[in-house]
C-alpha positions in Angstrom: -186.0 25.5 -36.4 -183.5 24.0 -38.9 -180.3 22.8 -38.1 -177.3 23.3 -40.6 -174.1 21.3 -40.2 -170.9 22.9 -41.9 -168.0 20.5 -42.0 -164.7 22.3 -42.8 -164.1 25.9 -41.9 -161.3 26.6 -44.2 -160.7 29.8 -46.4 -163.5 28.8 -48.9 -166.0 28.6 -46.2 -165.6 32.2 -44.8 -168.3 33.6 -47.1 -170.5 30.7 -46.9 -170.6 30.8 -43.0 -171.2 34.6 -43.1 -174.1 34.3 -45.3 -175.8 31.6 -43.4 -175.4 33.4 -40.0 -176.5 36.7 -41.5 -179.8 34.9 -42.7 -180.2 32.6 -39.5 -182.6 35.0 -37.6 -185.0 35.5 -40.4 -185.0 31.7 -41.4 -184.7 30.3 -37.9 -181.6 28.4 -38.6 -179.0 27.0 -36.0 -175.6 26.5 -37.6 -172.9 24.1 -36.2 -169.4 24.8 -37.8 -167.3 21.7 -37.3 -163.6 21.8 -38.0 -160.5 20.0 -36.8 -159.5 23.2 -35.3 -162.0 24.5 -32.8 -160.2 27.9 -32.8 -160.6 28.3 -36.5 -164.3 27.4 -36.2 -164.8 30.0 -33.4 -163.0 32.6 -35.3 -165.4 32.1 -38.3 -168.6 32.3 -36.3 -167.5 35.4 -34.3 -169.6 34.7 -31.1 -172.8 34.8 -33.3 -175.9 33.7 -31.2 -177.1 31.0 -33.8 -173.8 29.4 -34.2 -171.9 26.6 -32.4 -168.3 25.9 -33.2 -167.0 22.6 -32.5 -163.9 20.6 -32.9 -164.6 17.8 -35.4 -162.8 14.7 -36.6 -164.5 13.3 -39.6 -162.8 9.8 -39.0 -164.4 9.6 -35.6 -167.6 7.5 -36.6 -169.5 8.2 -33.3 -169.1 11.9 -33.5 -169.7 11.9 -37.4 -173.0 10.0 -36.8 -174.1 12.2 -33.9 -173.6 15.4 -35.6 -175.2 14.4 -39.0 -178.1 12.6 -37.4 -178.9 16.1 -35.5 -178.8 18.1 -38.7 -181.4 19.0 -41.3 -178.7 20.0 -43.8 -175.1 19.0 -44.3 -172.7 21.1 -46.1 -169.4 19.3 -46.7 -166.4 21.8 -47.3 -164.0 18.7 -46.8 -161.6 17.5 -49.4 -163.4 15.6 -52.0 -162.1 12.2 -50.9 -164.0 12.5 -47.6 -167.4 13.3 -49.1 -168.5 9.7 -49.4 -168.3 9.2 -45.5 -170.5 12.2 -45.2 -172.8 11.1 -47.9 -173.2 7.6 -46.4 -174.3 9.1 -43.0 -176.7 11.4 -44.7 -178.5 8.6 -46.5 -178.5 6.6 -43.2 -180.1 9.6 -41.4 -182.1 11.1 -44.1 -180.4 14.5 -44.4 -179.8 16.6 -47.5 -176.2 17.3 -48.4 -174.5 20.1 -50.6 -170.9 20.1 -51.6 -168.7 22.4 -54.0 -166.7 19.3 -55.2 -166.9 17.2 -58.3 -169.3 14.5 -57.9 -167.6 11.1 -57.4 -168.6 7.7 -58.8 -169.2 6.5 -55.3 -171.7 9.3 -54.5 -173.2 8.9 -58.1 -174.0 5.3 -57.1 -176.0 6.5 -54.2 -178.7 8.1 -56.5 -181.3 5.6 -56.2 -181.1 5.4 -52.3 -181.1 9.2 -52.2 -184.2 9.5 -54.4 -186.1 6.9 -52.4 -185.4 8.8 -49.1 -186.5 12.1 -50.8 -183.3 13.6 -50.2 -181.2 16.2 -52.3 -177.5 15.5 -52.8 -176.3 18.7 -54.6 -172.8 18.6 -56.0 -170.6 21.0 -57.9 -172.2 24.1 -56.6 -169.0 26.1 -56.1 -167.2 28.3 -59.0 -165.4 25.6 -61.3 -167.4 23.4 -61.0 -170.6 25.2 -60.1 -171.1 29.0 -61.5 -169.5 27.5 -64.7 -172.3 24.9 -65.0 -175.1 27.5 -64.1 -173.9 30.2 -66.3 -173.4 27.9 -69.1 -176.8 26.4 -68.9 -178.4 29.6 -68.8 -177.0 30.9 -72.0 -177.6 27.7 -73.8 -181.3 28.0 -72.9 -181.3 31.5 -74.5 -179.8 30.3 -77.6 -182.3 27.3 -77.7 -185.1 29.6 -77.2 -184.1 31.8 -80.0 -184.0 28.7 -82.4 -180.1 28.6 -82.4 -178.2 25.3 -82.7 -175.0 24.8 -81.0 -171.8 23.7 -83.0 -169.1 24.9 -80.6 -168.6 25.3 -76.8 -165.3 26.6 -75.2 -165.0 27.5 -71.4 -162.0 28.8 -69.5 -161.6 29.7 -65.8 -158.7 31.0 -63.7 -157.9 31.9 -60.2 -155.3 34.8 -60.2 -154.1 37.7 -58.2 -156.2 40.9 -58.4 -154.3 43.4 -60.8 -153.6 45.9 -57.9 -151.5 43.3 -56.1 -150.0 41.7 -59.3 -146.4 42.5 -58.4 -144.1 39.7 -59.4 -142.7 38.6 -62.8 -145.0 35.4 -62.9 -148.1 37.5 -62.7 -149.3 34.9 -60.3 -149.9 34.1 -56.6 -151.5 31.0 -54.9 -155.2 31.7 -54.4 -156.0 27.9 -53.6 -154.4 24.8 -52.7 -150.6 25.1 -53.8 -150.3 21.4 -54.2 -153.2 21.2 -56.7 -151.5 23.9 -58.8 -148.1 22.1 -58.9 -149.9 18.7 -60.0 -152.4 20.3 -62.4 -152.8 18.7 -65.6 -150.9 15.5 -65.0 -153.2 13.4 -67.1 -153.5 13.9 -70.9 -156.0 16.6 -71.8 -158.7 15.4 -74.4 -161.2 17.6 -76.1 -163.1 17.9 -79.4 -162.1 20.3 -82.2 -164.1 20.6 -85.4 -165.3 17.2 -85.2 -161.8 15.5 -84.4 -160.9 14.1 -81.1 -157.7 15.9 -79.9 -155.4 14.7 -77.0 -152.5 16.6 -75.5 -150.0 14.6 -73.2 -148.9 16.3 -70.1 -145.5 17.1 -71.3 -146.9 19.1 -74.1 -149.7 20.8 -72.2 -148.3 24.1 -71.4 -147.0 24.4 -74.9 -150.4 24.3 -76.4 -152.2 27.5 -75.2 -154.7 29.8 -76.6 -154.9 33.6 -75.8 -158.0 35.8 -75.2 -158.9 39.3 -73.8 -161.5 39.4 -71.1 -163.7 42.4 -69.9 -160.8 45.0 -70.2 -158.8 43.1 -67.8 -156.0 42.5 -70.5 -154.9 39.3 -72.2 -154.9 35.8 -70.7 -153.8 32.5 -71.9 -155.6 29.1 -71.4 -154.4 25.6 -71.4 -156.5 22.6 -71.7 -158.2 20.8 -68.9 -158.1 16.9 -68.5 -161.3 15.8 -69.9 -163.6 18.2 -71.6 -165.6 15.6 -73.4 -167.7 14.4 -70.5 -169.3 17.9 -70.4 -171.2 17.1 -73.7 -173.7 15.0 -72.0 -174.0 17.1 -68.9 -174.7 20.2 -71.0 -176.8 18.5 -73.7 -174.2 19.1 -76.3 -173.7 15.7 -77.7 -173.8 17.0 -81.3 -171.3 20.0 -81.1 -168.2 19.7 -83.2 -166.0 21.6 -80.8 -165.9 21.1 -76.9 -163.1 22.6 -74.9 -162.6 23.5 -71.3 -159.5 25.1 -70.0 -157.7 27.0 -67.3 -156.6 30.7 -67.5 -153.3 32.3 -66.6 -151.6 35.4 -67.5 -149.7 35.5 -70.7 -146.2 34.1 -70.2 -147.0 32.0 -67.3 -147.4 28.6 -69.2 -144.1 28.9 -71.1 -142.2 29.4 -67.9 -144.0 26.7 -66.0 -143.2 24.4 -68.8 -139.6 24.4 -67.5 -140.6 22.6 -64.4 -142.6 20.1 -66.6 -140.0 19.4 -68.8 -137.3 19.0 -66.1 -139.4 16.6 -64.1 -139.9 18.8 -61.0 -143.7 18.4 -60.9 -143.4 14.6 -60.4 -144.7 13.4 -57.1 -144.0 9.6 -57.6 -140.4 9.2 -56.1 -138.2 10.6 -53.7 -135.2 12.9 -53.9 -132.4 11.2 -51.9 -130.8 13.5 -49.2 -133.2 16.2 -49.9 -133.0 17.8 -46.5 -129.2 18.7 -47.3 -129.6 19.6 -50.8 -129.8 23.2 -52.1 -132.1 24.6 -54.6 -129.3 25.0 -56.9 -128.2 21.3 -56.4 -131.9 20.3 -57.0 -132.0 22.0 -60.3 -128.5 20.6 -61.3 -129.8 17.0 -60.8 -132.0 17.2 -63.7 -129.0 18.4 -66.0 -126.2 16.7 -67.7 -122.9 16.6 -65.8 -120.6 19.4 -67.4 -118.1 20.7 -65.0 -117.1 23.7 -67.1 -120.4 25.6 -67.4 -122.8 26.9 -64.8 -126.2 25.5 -64.0 -127.8 28.3 -65.5 -126.0 27.9 -69.0 -126.8 24.1 -68.8 -130.5 24.7 -68.1 -130.8 27.2 -71.0 -128.8 24.9 -73.3 -131.0 21.8 -72.3 -134.2 23.4 -72.9 -133.0 25.7 -75.7 -133.9 29.2 -74.5 -131.8 32.3 -74.1 -130.0 32.5 -70.6 -130.8 36.2 -70.6 -134.5 35.8 -71.3 -137.4 36.8 -69.2 -138.0 33.1 -68.5 -134.6 32.8 -66.9 -135.3 35.9 -65.0 -138.4 34.4 -63.5 -136.5 31.2 -62.5 -133.8 33.3 -60.8 -136.4 35.4 -59.0 -138.0 32.2 -57.5 -134.7 31.1 -56.1 -134.1 28.1 -58.3 -130.4 28.6 -58.5 -129.7 29.8 -54.9 -127.2 27.9 -52.6 -130.2 27.7 -50.0 -131.0 24.4 -48.2 -134.3 22.9 -49.1 -134.5 21.4 -45.7 -137.4 18.9 -46.5 -136.6 15.4 -45.6 -137.5 12.5 -48.1 -139.2 14.9 -50.4 -140.7 14.4 -53.8 -139.8 16.7 -56.8 -143.3 18.1 -56.6 -143.0 18.8 -52.8 -139.6 20.5 -53.2 -140.9 22.7 -55.8 -144.1 23.7 -53.8 -142.0 24.4 -51.0 -140.0 26.8 -53.0 -142.9 28.4 -54.7 -144.9 29.0 -51.5 -142.1 31.3 -50.3 -142.4 33.6 -53.2 -146.0 33.2 -54.7 -148.2 33.3 -51.5 -150.9 35.9 -51.5 -149.9 38.8 -49.1 -152.0 39.3 -46.0 -153.2 42.7 -47.6 -153.6 41.4 -51.0 -156.8 40.0 -52.8 -157.4 37.5 -55.6 -159.6 37.3 -58.7 -161.7 34.9 -60.5 -161.8 35.1 -64.3 -164.3 33.0 -66.4 -165.4 33.0 -70.0 -167.6 30.8 -72.1 -167.6 31.0 -75.9 -170.8 29.9 -77.6 -170.7 29.0 -81.3 -174.0 28.4 -82.9 -176.1 28.7 -86.2 -179.2 30.9 -86.3 -181.1 31.8 -89.4 -178.6 30.1 -91.6 -175.7 32.5 -90.0 -172.9 31.5 -87.7 -173.0 33.2 -84.6 -170.7 33.7 -81.6 -171.4 34.9 -78.2 -169.2 35.3 -75.0 -170.3 35.2 -71.6 -167.6 36.5 -69.1 -167.1 37.0 -65.6 -164.4 38.9 -63.4 -164.8 38.9 -59.5 -162.1 40.5 -57.3 -161.9 39.6 -53.5 -162.8 42.2 -51.0 -160.1 41.4 -48.6 -157.7 38.5 -47.4 -160.7 36.7 -45.8 -163.4 37.4 -48.3 -161.4 36.5 -51.3 -162.8 36.0 -54.8 -162.3 32.4 -54.2 -164.2 32.4 -51.1 -167.1 34.5 -52.4 -167.6 32.4 -55.7 -167.4 29.0 -54.0 -169.1 29.8 -50.7 -171.9 32.1 -51.9 -173.5 29.6 -54.4 -173.2 26.8 -51.7 -175.1 29.1 -49.3 -177.8 30.1 -51.7 -178.4 26.6 -52.8 -178.7 25.7 -49.0 -181.2 28.3 -48.5 -183.3 27.2 -51.5 -183.3 23.6 -50.5 -184.5 24.3 -46.9 -187.0 26.7 -48.2 -188.5 24.1 -50.6 -187.6 26.1 -53.7 -185.3 23.3 -54.9 -187.2 20.2 -54.4 -186.3 17.5 -57.1 -184.7 14.7 -55.1 -181.4 12.6 -56.3 -177.8 13.1 -56.7 -177.5 16.1 -59.0 -175.5 18.9 -60.5 -176.8 22.6 -60.8 -177.8 22.3 -64.4 -181.5 22.4 -64.1 -183.6 25.6 -64.3 -185.1 24.9 -60.8 -181.3 25.4 -59.4 -179.6 27.7 -61.8 -182.1 30.5 -62.3 -182.7 31.4 -58.7 -179.0 30.9 -57.6 -177.5 33.1 -60.4 -180.3 35.7 -59.9 -179.1 36.0 -56.2 -175.3 35.9 -57.1 -175.8 39.1 -59.0 -176.4 40.8 -55.7 -173.0 39.8 -54.6 -171.1 41.0 -57.7 -171.1 37.6 -59.5 -172.6 38.9 -62.8 -171.8 37.7 -66.3 -171.4 40.1 -69.3 -172.7 38.7 -72.5 -171.3 39.9 -75.7 -172.5 39.1 -79.3 -169.1 38.8 -81.1 -170.5 38.1 -84.5 
């Protein structure tokens, strides 16, 4: 019998927990689902005979050590900042660990100890990062086998609302942590284009977009992610002339979001005085020049040089940015106020589903000809619990867990899913769950 400890039973854990419980009888697994809310853990396991839901405090060292020491495998679905606490205990008690989060420098530094203990610490095995790594490496291997030489790689991913439920002028709803959406991109983006290093500062990020059509789902726009350059070494693409990673939104989103950036509403570094008594109209007006004889709407349009009757202004009105409704948040930052407003209008409805969209673009030379291949993925959620985000984050985590416990994945160390040992079996099984890439030879 193997004991699996899942720490964190949030939305992204739903499909993960379901997969492991479904396979627990055949593989003789006992699964502990640990969460700050015991009620949440109980709901997720649904009285399954092989499950033990518990209330869990990651900061309680005694409880943390007890639960990890009694597990064979630890899956951390906590915020990334908490992973090192889990990882240290896993090294101490010689337990494998799997996470969907970006690997931190602190965990990378444990690599020697992890290898010496014969452990596997598999990170970045969610969707982005995760499925993006694996699908990229699989196509790169195909191109290399054919004798192709890569010169360009671009990759874009987005979490969006499914088309059937896309019913607001922003063509967007929150499908993951709203705070992360509000604070996205607040460091300069850097990438490589035709052999030249390019940098886009935050205040220009949402003005520099690219457009693309993906698998019959219409047009999308992408903006650049923070640091595309680090992926050259991860993917073995140190010699490419173009290296770009970005985030996808529906067209028009970035132009409108840029209004918040230009005003300063996404800033999380200072407090708005008397915010609890301020209205959203007051909040908007605080960023505009004092002019008594014109409206807030007119001032905003004049300041940012766009038409007061434009669709962008309509979207701002629809959100409630000019309403005389009290904010009600005490000592709030601009970003917190904006998030508070957006959550009222952009939450995913209880009966709605989301969508994950991903596309890689591979530019390479083969037989003295320049070639371009795309590899695209669209996954729609089944319902409000089995969301596309939950499916594409939780399923690869679950599959990798099974493969480690079954001794299919055996290479020890702190690692990413970029080796054949990992990506081939994980991608093969993901197809059974509708996570299937479509490759197209563009030229």
